[in-house]
MDAnalysis code that builds the backbone (N, CA, C; Angstrom):
import MDAnalysis as mda
import numpy as np

u = mda.Universe.empty(207, n_residues=69, atom_resindex=np.repeat(np.arange(69), 3), trajectory=True)
u.add_TopologyAttr("name", ["N", "CA", "C"] * 69)
u.add_TopologyAttr("resid", np.arange(1, 70))
u.add_TopologyAttr("resname", ["MET", "GLN", "GLN", "ARG", "LEU", "GLU", "TYR", "ALA", "ARG", "GLY", "GLU", "LEU", "ALA", "ARG", "THR", "GLY", "ARG", "PRO", "ILE", "ALA", "GLU", "ILE", "ALA", "THR", "GLU", "ALA", "ASP", "PHE", "ALA", "ASP", "GLN", "SER", "HIS", "LEU", "THR", "ARG", "MET", "MET", "ARG", "ARG", "TYR", "VAL", "ALA", "PRO", "LEU", "HIS", "GLY", "CYS", "CYS", "GLY", "THR", "ALA", "THR", "ALA", "ASP", "ALA", "ASP", "GLY", "ARG", "ARG", "GLU", "VAL", "VAL", "SER", "GLY", "LEU", "PHE", "HIS", "LEU"])
u.atoms.positions = np.array([
    [-14.498, -103.931, 222.043],
    [-13.642, -104.763, 222.673],
    [-12.666, -104.496, 222.899],
    [-11.607, -104.001, 222.101],
    [-10.362, -103.639, 222.426],
    [-10.374, -102.423, 223.749],
    [-11.277, -101.572, 223.565],
    [-11.048, -100.216, 224.667],
    [-11.365, -101.113, 226.027],
    [-12.324, -101.947, 225.965],
    [-12.443, -102.713, 227.292],
    [-11.587, -103.572, 227.717],
    [-10.846, -104.099, 226.938],
    [-9.323, -104.856, 227.130],
    [-8.405, -103.945, 227.751],
    [-8.178, -102.978, 227.155],
    [-7.005, -101.510, 227.415],
    [-7.486, -101.194, 228.584],
    [-8.964, -100.957, 228.863],
    [-9.052, -100.636, 230.314],
    [-8.802, -101.558, 231.403],
    [-9.488, -102.783, 231.162],
    [-8.665, -103.837, 231.913],
    [-7.292, -104.136, 232.257],
    [-6.595, -104.219, 231.243],
    [-5.146, -104.164, 231.304],
    [-4.338, -103.198, 232.137],
    [-4.973, -101.817, 231.794],
    [-4.678, -100.682, 232.633],
    [-4.775, -100.853, 234.437],
    [-6.113, -101.128, 234.494],
    [-6.457, -101.548, 235.878],
    [-5.854, -102.732, 236.669],
    [-5.397, -103.702, 236.072],
    [-4.899, -104.632, 236.804],
    [-3.268, -104.351, 236.817],
    [-2.481, -103.505, 235.807],
    [-1.334, -103.216, 236.047],
    [-1.143, -102.319, 237.364],
    [-2.276, -101.353, 237.337],
    [-2.274, -99.942, 238.178],
    [-2.694, -100.372, 239.797],
    [-3.550, -101.324, 239.800],
    [-4.094, -101.741, 240.992],
    [-3.916, -103.155, 241.576],
    [-4.323, -103.207, 242.733],
    [-4.587, -104.351, 243.608],
    [-5.750, -105.179, 243.701],
    [-6.588, -104.389, 242.801],
    [-8.113, -104.958, 242.880],
    [-8.383, -106.243, 242.505],
    [-9.378, -106.983, 242.716],
    [-9.460, -108.217, 242.384],
    [-9.792, -108.329, 240.904],
    [-9.473, -109.303, 240.177],
    [-9.935, -109.403, 238.681],
    [-11.157, -109.461, 238.463],
    [-12.073, -109.993, 239.364],
    [-13.496, -110.205, 239.055],
    [-14.014, -108.960, 238.980],
    [-13.611, -107.942, 239.966],
    [-14.031, -106.547, 240.118],
    [-13.825, -105.858, 239.004],
    [-12.741, -105.750, 238.395],
    [-12.254, -105.105, 237.224],
    [-13.120, -105.719, 236.114],
    [-13.258, -106.944, 235.908],
    [-13.907, -107.427, 234.516],
    [-15.364, -107.098, 234.468],
    [-15.943, -107.159, 236.058],
    [-17.583, -106.333, 235.771],
    [-17.378, -104.754, 235.370],
    [-16.624, -104.048, 235.989],
    [-16.587, -102.736, 235.721],
    [-16.167, -102.508, 234.161],
    [-15.451, -103.238, 233.573],
    [-15.028, -103.261, 232.043],
    [-15.972, -103.754, 231.277],
    [-17.524, -104.263, 231.857],
    [-18.552, -104.520, 231.323],
    [-18.207, -106.285, 230.528],
    [-17.521, -107.043, 231.315],
    [-17.506, -108.488, 230.846],
    [-18.271, -109.226, 231.883],
    [-18.789, -110.211, 231.464],
    [-19.807, -111.009, 232.299],
    [-19.044, -111.434, 233.832],
    [-17.716, -111.751, 233.736],
    [-17.214, -112.223, 235.049],
    [-15.294, -112.411, 234.509],
    [-14.814, -113.069, 235.465],
    [-13.437, -113.016, 235.429],
    [-13.247, -113.875, 234.166],
    [-13.844, -115.071, 234.295],
    [-13.361, -116.162, 233.092],
    [-13.557, -115.594, 231.852],
    [-14.982, -114.501, 231.661],
    [-15.139, -114.066, 230.392],
    [-13.957, -113.138, 229.914],
    [-13.260, -112.151, 230.881],
    [-11.910, -111.329, 230.744],
    [-10.898, -112.135, 230.253],
    [-11.068, -113.179, 231.252],
    [-9.648, -113.964, 231.133],
    [-9.739, -114.419, 229.632],
    [-10.909, -115.197, 228.847],
    [-10.772, -115.608, 227.541],
    [-10.444, -114.775, 226.701],
    [-11.086, -113.553, 226.701],
    [-10.863, -112.278, 225.886],
    [-9.345, -111.643, 225.932],
    [-8.812, -111.997, 226.915],
    [-7.683, -111.305, 226.985],
    [-6.730, -112.574, 225.951],
    [-7.079, -113.681, 226.120],
    [-6.176, -114.696, 225.533],
    [-6.433, -114.600, 223.943],
    [-7.748, -114.722, 223.943],
    [-8.120, -114.380, 222.218],
    [-7.593, -113.030, 221.719],
    [-7.612, -112.018, 222.087],
    [-7.400, -110.720, 221.394],
    [-6.042, -110.219, 221.669],
    [-5.516, -110.303, 223.036],
    [-4.075, -109.796, 223.621],
    [-2.871, -110.770, 223.155],
    [-3.101, -112.075, 223.721],
    [-2.249, -112.956, 223.478],
    [-1.563, -112.883, 222.106],
    [-2.207, -113.360, 221.339],
    [-2.153, -113.732, 219.492],
    [-1.038, -112.589, 219.043],
    [-1.374, -111.382, 219.807],
    [-0.435, -109.977, 219.180],
    [0.821, -109.857, 219.751],
    [1.015, -110.725, 220.964],
    [2.367, -110.583, 221.401],
    [3.002, -111.811, 221.502],
    [2.760, -112.797, 220.873],
    [3.465, -113.785, 220.704],
    [3.420, -114.829, 222.102],
    [4.273, -115.378, 222.468],
    [4.136, -116.628, 223.673],
    [4.013, -115.866, 224.879],
    [3.783, -116.468, 226.048],
    [3.795, -116.047, 227.719],
    [4.788, -116.439, 228.050],
    [4.970, -115.666, 229.028],
    [6.290, -115.760, 229.860],
    [5.457, -116.265, 231.177],
    [6.417, -115.759, 232.586],
    [5.779, -116.285, 233.542],
    [5.237, -115.387, 234.464],
    [4.358, -115.345, 235.056],
    [3.454, -114.218, 235.962],
    [4.370, -113.886, 237.166],
    [4.584, -112.879, 237.666],
    [4.949, -112.358, 238.751],
    [4.153, -111.278, 239.490],
    [4.229, -111.075, 241.084],
    [3.733, -110.037, 241.537],
    [4.699, -109.467, 242.381],
    [4.601, -108.082, 242.489],
    [5.347, -107.208, 243.297],
    [5.089, -107.486, 244.762],
    [5.637, -106.417, 245.490],
    [5.635, -106.614, 246.998],
    [4.176, -106.521, 247.220],
    [3.330, -105.509, 246.695],
    [2.004, -105.471, 246.899],
    [0.888, -106.225, 246.519],
    [1.434, -107.211, 245.824],
    [0.614, -108.382, 245.333],
    [0.146, -108.095, 243.826],
    [0.468, -106.511, 243.319],
    [0.125, -106.405, 241.736],
    [0.783, -107.359, 240.849],
    [0.024, -107.472, 239.917],
    [0.301, -108.448, 238.843],
    [1.397, -107.502, 237.483],
    [2.228, -108.257, 237.292],
    [3.291, -107.407, 236.278],
    [3.078, -108.176, 235.189],
    [3.562, -107.189, 233.984],
    [3.463, -107.422, 232.582],
    [4.678, -108.085, 232.329],
    [4.479, -109.500, 231.733],
    [5.681, -110.238, 231.158],
    [5.234, -110.447, 229.521],
    [6.299, -110.291, 228.839],
    [6.266, -110.057, 227.399],
    [5.114, -109.439, 226.737],
    [4.609, -108.320, 227.410],
    [3.451, -107.690, 226.930],
    [2.312, -108.146, 227.274],
    [2.191, -109.198, 228.328],
    [1.057, -109.850, 228.497],
    [0.750, -109.732, 229.932],
    [-0.649, -109.725, 230.458],
    [-0.804, -109.849, 231.700],
    [-1.320, -111.110, 231.910],
    [-0.804, -111.756, 232.977],
    [-1.102, -113.442, 233.379],
    [-2.012, -112.911, 234.446],
    [-3.531, -113.798, 234.085],
    [-4.572, -113.825, 234.631],
    [-4.837, -114.902, 235.840],
])
């Protein structure tokens, strides 16, 4: 599970691809499955959540060590 989440986190940070596409490629059932697993496994490791932002290309940024989906 951890490897799949790390792969998805990397893709979310580096690309502007749709989350659903990355979720499927990382072998999650769908976007909501990836989101639930991120919240379950990633969020508790990093504490609280910050505010999501996007750069000029629409790419998501990491805030407080988390990806905001």
